[in-house]
Wavefront OBJ file of the C-alpha trace (Angstrom):
o trace
v 123.385 70.493 107.715
v 125.795 72.883 110.371
v 123.562 75.477 110.254
v 120.568 72.942 111.864
v 122.490 71.265 114.093
v 124.451 74.134 115.682
v 121.392 75.851 116.652
v 119.983 72.207 117.721
v 120.459 72.201 121.514
v 118.752 76.061 122.277
v 115.869 74.846 119.354
v 115.400 71.868 121.682
v 113.780 73.947 124.633
v 111.586 76.752 122.430
v 110.044 73.631 120.482
v 109.020 72.942 124.069
v 107.604 76.143 124.653
v 106.295 76.701 121.570
v 104.409 73.542 121.845
v 103.096 74.524 125.256
v 101.695 78.065 123.688
v 100.401 76.751 120.554
v 97.817 74.247 121.202
v 94.602 74.028 119.114
v 92.527 74.940 122.315
v 94.238 78.118 122.663
v 94.465 79.092 119.188
v 90.976 78.338 118.754
v 90.192 80.499 122.154
v 92.027 83.490 120.154
v 90.809 83.681 116.791
v 86.868 82.899 117.814
v 87.079 85.696 120.385
v 88.851 88.046 118.442
v 86.079 87.300 115.441
v 83.557 87.817 117.732
v 85.030 90.692 119.467
v 85.258 92.638 115.913
v 81.762 91.500 114.974
v 80.234 93.003 117.789
v 82.092 96.147 117.739
v 81.186 96.799 113.814
v 77.761 95.985 115.009
v 77.835 98.291 118.188
v 79.024 100.935 115.659
v 76.646 100.157 113.165
v 73.519 100.643 115.335
v 75.193 103.374 116.980
v 75.486 105.236 114.209
v 78.887 105.700 114.177
v 79.344 103.553 111.365
v 78.358 103.939 107.341
v 75.168 105.763 108.301
v 74.735 108.305 111.232
v 71.431 108.173 113.379
v 70.060 111.245 111.197
v 70.453 109.549 108.255
v 73.380 110.956 106.604
v 75.818 108.689 105.399
v 79.660 108.710 107.176
v 82.789 108.828 105.351
v 84.558 105.167 104.314
v 87.302 104.397 101.987
v 84.668 102.423 100.243
v 82.662 105.530 99.713
v 85.375 106.856 97.242
v 85.245 103.871 94.837
v 81.022 103.648 94.858
v 81.119 107.388 94.388
v 83.557 107.537 92.147
v 81.982 105.289 89.735
v 78.189 107.047 90.605
v 79.736 110.230 89.497
v 81.264 109.020 86.389
v 78.598 106.840 85.002
v 76.395 110.064 85.426
v 78.953 112.908 84.728
v 81.720 110.987 83.193
v 84.919 110.008 84.623
v 86.398 113.770 83.880
v 83.727 114.869 86.876
v 85.608 112.372 89.030
v 88.928 113.564 88.260
v 88.038 116.934 88.588
v 88.958 117.935 92.393
v 86.010 120.448 92.913
v 83.525 118.614 91.396
v 84.658 115.313 93.615
v 84.654 117.228 96.011
v 80.825 118.701 95.856
v 78.925 115.226 94.899
v 81.041 113.857 98.108
v 79.780 117.023 100.363
v 76.562 116.410 98.909
v 75.631 112.516 99.618
v 77.674 113.022 103.153
v 76.061 116.059 103.941
v 79.406 117.397 105.548
v 82.138 119.035 103.902
v 85.515 116.352 103.008
v 88.619 116.871 105.174
v 90.772 119.264 103.735
v 93.477 117.576 101.908
v 93.538 116.232 98.422
v 93.725 112.275 99.729
v 90.148 112.313 99.845
v 89.831 113.508 96.000
v 89.309 110.665 93.377
v 92.710 108.971 92.854
v 92.441 105.548 91.662
v 92.980 104.320 88.206
v 89.881 104.001 85.845
v 89.695 100.205 85.870
v 88.745 101.024 89.436
v 85.662 102.920 88.360
v 84.845 99.903 86.025
v 84.847 97.480 89.211
v 82.410 99.222 91.315
v 80.288 100.471 88.721
v 77.913 96.814 88.846
v 77.500 98.740 92.841
v 77.044 102.650 91.728
v 73.578 102.154 91.646
v 72.915 100.658 94.785
v 72.151 102.788 97.897
v 75.624 103.539 99.675
v 75.013 100.934 102.641
v 73.584 98.320 100.669
v 76.749 98.901 98.042
v 79.248 98.534 101.196
v 77.883 95.115 102.473
v 77.294 93.645 98.593
v 81.424 94.662 98.516
v 82.007 93.406 101.593
v 80.549 90.119 100.892
v 82.048 89.675 97.230
v 85.731 90.726 98.886
v 85.744 88.989 101.747
v 84.428 85.895 100.334
v 87.136 85.867 97.706
v 89.846 86.233 100.677
v 88.613 83.455 102.331
v 88.282 81.561 99.301
v 91.463 82.067 98.316
v 92.870 81.549 102.078
v 91.296 78.072 101.841
v 92.138 77.091 98.527
v 95.923 77.266 99.450
v 95.286 75.818 103.289
v 92.064 73.939 103.573
v 91.713 74.429 107.580
v 89.013 76.815 109.312
v 91.241 77.900 112.141
v 93.862 79.499 109.862
v 91.500 81.441 108.018
v 90.166 82.504 111.606
v 93.382 83.528 113.026
v 93.843 85.634 109.487
v 91.452 88.239 110.884
v 93.091 88.817 114.275
v 95.248 91.378 112.821
v 94.462 95.173 113.240
v 94.731 95.499 109.333
v 91.838 93.048 108.939
v 89.853 94.335 110.931
v 90.501 97.693 109.697
v 89.815 96.825 105.898
v 87.041 95.434 107.213
v 85.951 99.071 108.302
v 86.818 101.407 105.948
v 85.726 98.876 102.978
v 88.879 98.574 101.757
v 90.373 96.679 98.332
v 92.408 94.603 99.955
v 90.400 92.051 100.179
v 90.091 91.993 96.612
v 94.142 92.091 96.485
v 94.651 89.567 98.995
v 92.021 86.948 97.043
v 93.049 87.747 93.255
v 97.627 87.553 94.409
v 96.731 84.252 96.945
v 94.688 82.442 93.688
v 97.626 84.075 91.243
v 100.417 82.149 93.369
v 98.308 79.143 93.622
v 97.709 78.538 90.329
v 101.129 79.811 88.902
v 102.378 76.497 88.706
v 99.848 73.989 87.632
v 97.557 76.663 85.996
v 99.335 79.721 84.796
v 96.639 80.945 82.371
v 94.804 81.284 84.901
v 97.366 82.960 87.635
v 98.098 85.070 84.821
v 94.457 85.955 84.416
v 93.667 86.717 88.201
v 97.386 88.950 88.120
v 95.912 91.337 84.652
v 93.095 91.714 87.666
v 95.062 92.693 89.567
v 96.394 95.897 88.138
v 93.124 97.806 89.203
v 95.980 98.519 91.864
v 99.075 98.890 89.677
v 101.791 99.179 92.536
v 101.107 95.320 93.500
v 101.941 94.078 90.076
v 105.686 95.765 89.954
v 107.434 92.582 90.726
v 106.037 90.367 88.657
v 107.550 91.706 85.256
v 110.925 90.678 86.233
v 110.497 87.887 87.979
v 108.418 85.925 85.440
v 110.534 87.247 82.944
v 113.649 85.449 85.177
v 112.027 82.404 86.106
v 110.410 81.820 82.457
v 106.734 82.113 83.364
v 105.670 83.033 79.545
v 102.034 81.107 79.973
v 101.602 83.294 83.325
v 103.119 86.599 80.962
v 100.693 85.709 78.471
v 97.686 85.270 80.416
v 98.197 88.573 82.568
v 99.097 90.572 79.884
v 95.724 89.238 78.079
v 93.696 89.700 81.277
v 94.889 92.996 81.657
v 94.451 94.222 78.374
v 90.665 93.237 77.981
v 90.664 95.306 81.639
v 91.933 98.386 80.632
v 89.791 97.863 77.308
v 86.597 97.690 78.930
v 87.589 100.410 80.979
v 88.054 102.450 78.143
v 84.896 101.598 76.122
v 82.725 102.524 78.863
v 84.240 105.206 80.282
v 86.400 106.599 77.188
v 90.114 106.823 76.439
v 90.717 110.240 78.325
v 90.004 108.898 81.677
v 93.808 107.475 81.711
v 94.999 111.002 80.862
v 92.959 112.415 83.599
v 93.832 109.767 86.154
v 97.686 110.165 85.461
v 97.360 114.213 85.093
v 95.364 113.705 88.691
v 98.587 111.547 90.158
v 100.714 114.400 89.436
v 99.991 115.858 92.758
v 101.671 113.114 94.688
v 104.936 113.410 96.964
v 107.498 111.287 95.435
v 109.042 110.393 98.564
v 105.772 109.166 99.904
v 103.640 108.586 96.965
v 101.058 110.352 99.218
v 99.764 114.349 98.826
v 101.981 116.670 100.897
v 99.936 117.558 103.458
v 98.821 113.974 104.039
v 100.415 112.745 107.728
v 100.087 109.199 106.941
v 102.875 106.107 106.957
v 103.791 104.185 103.991
v 104.159 100.255 105.421
v 107.710 100.125 102.650
v 110.897 100.365 102.750
v 110.733 103.626 101.064
v 108.261 104.653 103.650
v 110.468 103.460 106.474
v 113.405 105.780 104.802
v 111.381 108.600 104.455
v 109.793 108.259 108.280
v 113.547 108.061 108.866
v 114.463 111.492 107.701
v 116.286 110.337 104.209
v 116.464 112.103 101.285
v 114.334 111.346 98.383
v 117.569 110.284 96.434
v 119.113 107.880 99.646
v 115.255 106.932 99.941
v 114.907 105.306 96.346
v 118.338 103.957 96.117
v 118.028 102.044 99.191
v 114.381 100.804 98.682
v 115.022 100.062 94.824
v 118.420 98.076 96.306
v 115.754 96.154 98.723
v 113.668 95.664 95.922
v 115.784 94.232 93.778
v 117.572 92.262 96.409
v 114.181 90.611 97.386
v 113.232 89.908 93.871
v 116.550 88.020 93.011
v 116.064 86.224 96.322
v 112.466 85.275 95.505
v 113.422 84.329 91.937
v 116.498 82.040 92.953
v 113.950 80.027 95.572
v 111.305 79.791 92.918
v 114.197 78.285 90.246
v 114.504 75.454 93.185
v 114.290 72.006 91.982
v 113.890 70.472 96.200
v 111.489 73.484 96.997
v 107.925 72.855 97.570
v 106.017 75.190 95.784
v 103.961 76.596 98.869
v 107.373 77.868 99.793
v 108.293 79.422 96.199
v 105.068 80.652 96.417
v 105.437 82.564 100.286
v 108.599 84.213 98.474
v 106.821 85.408 95.662
v 104.660 87.307 97.788
v 106.932 88.797 100.055
v 108.562 90.217 97.092
v 105.145 91.507 95.551
v 105.273 93.423 98.942
v 108.881 94.976 99.084
v 109.087 95.661 95.563
v 105.761 98.082 95.804
v 106.833 101.983 96.930
v 103.312 102.322 98.042
v 101.433 100.478 100.709
v 99.231 101.749 103.151
v 98.906 100.006 106.702
v 95.418 98.376 105.300
v 97.173 96.814 102.852
v 99.369 95.191 105.210
v 96.262 92.565 104.870
v 97.771 90.867 102.673
v 101.085 89.958 104.405
v 98.040 87.045 105.013
v 99.521 85.329 101.979
v 103.325 84.264 102.819
v 101.855 83.424 106.653
v 99.196 81.051 104.795
v 101.764 79.354 102.422
v 103.998 79.339 105.443
v 101.514 78.045 107.318
v 100.604 75.505 104.934
v 103.919 73.774 104.358
v 104.592 73.708 108.290
v 101.706 71.936 108.836
v 102.859 69.130 105.977
v 106.373 69.194 106.689
v 106.703 70.267 110.406
v 107.428 73.476 112.292
v 111.236 74.312 112.399
v 111.845 75.221 116.485
v 111.417 79.287 116.775
v 108.590 79.718 113.702
v 105.995 79.698 115.679
v 107.334 82.439 118.219
v 108.285 84.387 114.498
v 104.961 84.145 113.697
v 103.380 85.543 116.488
v 105.795 88.527 116.712
v 104.964 89.517 113.424
v 100.935 89.472 113.942
v 101.464 91.619 117.531
v 103.624 93.871 115.450
v 100.963 94.879 113.254
v 99.064 95.923 115.705
v 101.471 99.036 115.990
v 101.097 99.694 112.244
v 98.984 102.552 112.283
v 101.934 104.604 114.621
v 104.936 102.909 113.434
v 106.435 101.700 109.672
v 106.642 98.153 110.664
v 105.704 96.469 107.171
v 109.325 95.683 106.055
v 110.097 94.421 109.005
v 107.550 91.814 109.280
v 108.589 91.109 105.664
v 111.787 90.385 106.131
v 111.300 88.522 109.279
v 108.594 86.440 107.467
v 111.264 85.970 104.065
v 114.048 84.906 106.750
v 111.296 82.168 107.227
v 111.491 81.098 104.252
v 115.087 81.070 103.754
v 114.939 79.190 106.248
v 112.805 76.243 105.237
v 114.711 76.375 101.759
v 118.109 76.186 103.118
v 116.394 72.965 104.905
v 115.605 71.336 101.963
v 118.310 72.530 99.925
v 120.866 70.863 102.492
v 119.672 67.339 101.005
v 117.776 66.138 103.779
v 114.040 64.978 103.316
v 111.551 68.267 103.740
v 109.213 65.539 105.550
v 112.096 65.507 108.261
v 111.870 68.870 109.592
v 109.514 67.778 112.370
v 112.088 64.811 113.250
v 114.952 66.804 113.857
v 117.160 65.644 116.610
v 120.047 66.195 118.233
v 122.695 64.653 117.250
v 124.308 61.352 118.802
l 1 2 3 4 5 6 7 8 9 10 11 12 13 14 15 16 17 18 19 20 21 22 23 24 25 26 27 28 29 30 31 32 33 34 35 36 37 38 39 40 41 42 43 44 45 46 47 48 49 50 51 52 53 54 55 56 57 58 59 60 61 62 63 64 65 66 67 68 69 70 71 72 73 74 75 76 77 78 79 80 81 82 83 84 85 86 87 88 89 90 91 92 93 94 95 96 97 98 99 100 101 102 103 104 105 106 107 108 109 110 111 112 113 114 115 116 117 118 119 120 121 122 123 124 125 126 127 128 129 130 131 132 133 134 135 136 137 138 139 140 141 142 143 144 145 146 147 148 149 150 151 152 153 154 155 156 157 158 159 160 161 162 163 164 165 166 167 168 169 170 171 172 173 174 175 176 177 178 179 180 181 182 183 184 185 186 187 188 189 190 191 192 193 194 195 196 197 198 199 200 201 202 203 204 205 206 207 208 209 210 211 212 213 214 215 216 217 218 219 220 221 222 223 224 225 226 227 228 229 230 231 232 233 234 235 236 237 238 239 240 241 242 243 244 245 246 247 248 249 250 251 252 253 254 255 256 257 258 259 260 261 262 263 264 265 266 267 268 269 270 271 272 273 274 275 276 277 278 279 280 281 282 283 284 285 286 287 288 289 290 291 292 293 294 295 296 297 298 299 300 301 302 303 304 305 306 307 308 309 310 311 312 313 314 315 316 317 318 319 320 321 322 323 324 325 326 327 328 329 330 331 332 333 334 335 336 337 338 339 340 341 342 343 344 345 346 347 348 349 350 351 352 353 354 355 356 357 358 359 360 361 362 363 364 365 366 367 368 369 370 371 372 373 374 375 376 377 378 379 380 381 382 383 384 385 386 387 388 389 390 391 392 393 394 395 396 397 398 399 400 401 402 403 404 405 406 407 408 409 410 411 412 413 414 415
């Protein structure tokens, strides 16, 4: 308990400041204003012909265009046409009436399971398919977060960070990923097979399941492993039946051009929001960057597993630690994918609303949110993840030091 009593005199003033800043009225004003402003901005861009479709009726490229067009081409001409750069570029030029940027990143670089996910939308017109995709994935995102914390205001606040707005604008897969990850972690203790099924579907973005094989084995969650193995196998089998076994070989062959230091094409100037990406941006060599990344990733995995195995710790903190481990482990995460930070944040807030906020916790969460507005210019992902893990560890230390968890909101200076 020395950790808490030593910090308490300063923490008292911090709590008073937080109580003044984080009122429900101010949070509501901020959240709903940002949400309304984003919706208005999307509407203005769409009407002005700057989003999805221009005034001439031509398609405007978004990230969703890749997946919609990929499934459309694969269903009509086979997977070979999708993973052939020249063929796919020609198809892209045909539908957008303009040449794609001269970088290989705009070729199809996703696994065949993504072709299957978007196949139902491939026969729809582009704009209709975009909004159908957005409705389904954002709906899953909201459903998962609301299941974790049934608070409308909290869900609205998750739409404030810039990566979330950009994910909407581009029709990114981040909402689908967050929904599956959040539901999997929510169900992991009470419905392990369903949790594993969600993980199996998450393999459409394989870099975000690298954490789980080791973590689930260490924590002995074999039913989750069974559910994930079965779900992923059925997912892959269905994809193979529709697009053929050769689709997997074509995908692996198309991935060979990525830079092993960034997982991006050599001529793609983008920020990888991972420890690997941070080391690369700092000028570290390939070997050094990978050594640091693996060391941090394995340390985060061990820490998350240790937290999971501690009996007094509530599930919300265990799930928050696991979700942070997932995002630290991946070597490839672009700024849009930082939408996934909503998962550890919502688990932390759920625990705090039930048991009380630790002094300074709300200011750290606010700082993390503000830092995300820099994510398209700087590699801030690892910094935010370390800060969130620090919040989890702080709450866990309080629980494991022998005090009742509900006492967090009742801390007083020692008499």
